[in-house]
C-alpha positions as CSV (number, residue, x, y, z in Angstrom):
1,M,-34.6,-33.9,-48.6
2,Q,-34.6,-30.4,-46.9
3,Q,-32.9,-30.0,-43.5
4,D,-34.0,-27.7,-40.9
5,P,-32.0,-24.3,-41.1
6,N,-31.1,-24.7,-37.4
7,F,-29.2,-27.8,-38.1
8,Y,-26.8,-25.8,-40.4
9,I,-26.4,-23.1,-37.8
10,I,-25.7,-25.6,-35.1
11,I,-23.1,-27.5,-37.4
12,G,-21.5,-24.3,-38.4
13,A,-21.2,-23.0,-34.8
14,F,-19.8,-26.4,-33.8
15,A,-17.2,-26.2,-36.6
16,V,-16.1,-22.7,-35.6
17,L,-15.8,-23.8,-32.0
18,C,-13.6,-26.8,-32.9
19,V,-11.4,-24.7,-35.1
20,G,-11.0,-22.1,-32.3
21,I,-10.1,-24.8,-29.8
22,V,-7.6,-26.4,-32.0
23,S,-6.0,-23.2,-33.0
24,S,-5.8,-21.9,-29.4
25,L,-4.2,-25.2,-28.3
26,S,-1.8,-25.0,-31.1
27,L,-0.9,-21.4,-30.3
28,R,-0.3,-22.3,-26.7
29,G,2.0,-25.2,-27.7
30,W,3.9,-22.9,-30.0
31,R,4.4,-20.3,-27.4
32,D,5.6,-22.9,-24.8
33,W,8.0,-24.4,-27.3
34,I,9.4,-20.9,-28.1
35,A,9.8,-20.2,-24.4
36,L,11.7,-23.6,-24.0
37,K,14.1,-22.7,-26.8
38,H,14.6,-19.3,-25.3
39,A,15.4,-20.8,-22.0
40,E,17.8,-23.2,-23.6
41,L,19.6,-20.4,-25.4
42,E,19.9,-18.4,-22.2
43,T,21.3,-21.4,-20.4
44,M,23.9,-21.9,-23.1
45,R,24.8,-18.2,-23.2
46,H,25.3,-18.0,-19.4
47,G,27.2,-21.4,-19.4
48,N,29.9,-20.2,-21.7
49,D,30.9,-17.0,-19.8
50,A,34.2,-18.5,-18.6
51,P,37.0,-16.7,-20.6
52,V,39.4,-18.9,-22.6
53,P,42.9,-18.8,-21.1
54,S,45.4,-17.1,-23.4
55,A,48.6,-18.9,-24.6
56,T,50.7,-16.7,-22.4
57,S,48.9,-17.5,-19.3
58,R,49.1,-21.3,-20.2
59,I,52.9,-20.9,-20.6
60,E,53.1,-19.0,-17.2
61,V,51.3,-22.0,-15.5
62,A,53.6,-24.5,-17.1
63,D,56.6,-22.5,-16.1
64,L,55.3,-22.3,-12.5
65,K,54.7,-26.1,-12.4
66,E,58.3,-26.6,-13.6
67,R,59.6,-24.4,-10.8
68,V,57.7,-26.3,-8.2
69,K,59.1,-29.6,-9.5
70,R,62.6,-28.1,-9.2
71,L,61.9,-26.9,-5.6
72,E,60.5,-30.2,-4.7
73,A,63.6,-32.0,-6.1
74,I,65.9,-29.6,-4.2
75,A,63.8,-30.3,-1.0
76,A,64.1,-33.9,-1.6
77,G,67.9,-33.7,-2.0
78,I,68.0,-34.7,-5.7
79,D,70.5,-32.6,-7.6
80,I,69.0,-31.4,-11.0
């Protein structure tokens, strides 16, 4: 049984159109996913900008807290 040549042309054009639509939607999804991951990385990068306190600064803060406790004790009249 022989088919009309226009039938094959129409089926071929439809197949190319379907492949084009699927590939363009896939590419769009891929680009959006990449943009999302890029935004997540930027958020993580800017969220960790606070410097880590050094051991020396932590010791100084502990020393200041101890001095404040002593001054409070002196103000309360407690002999240390």
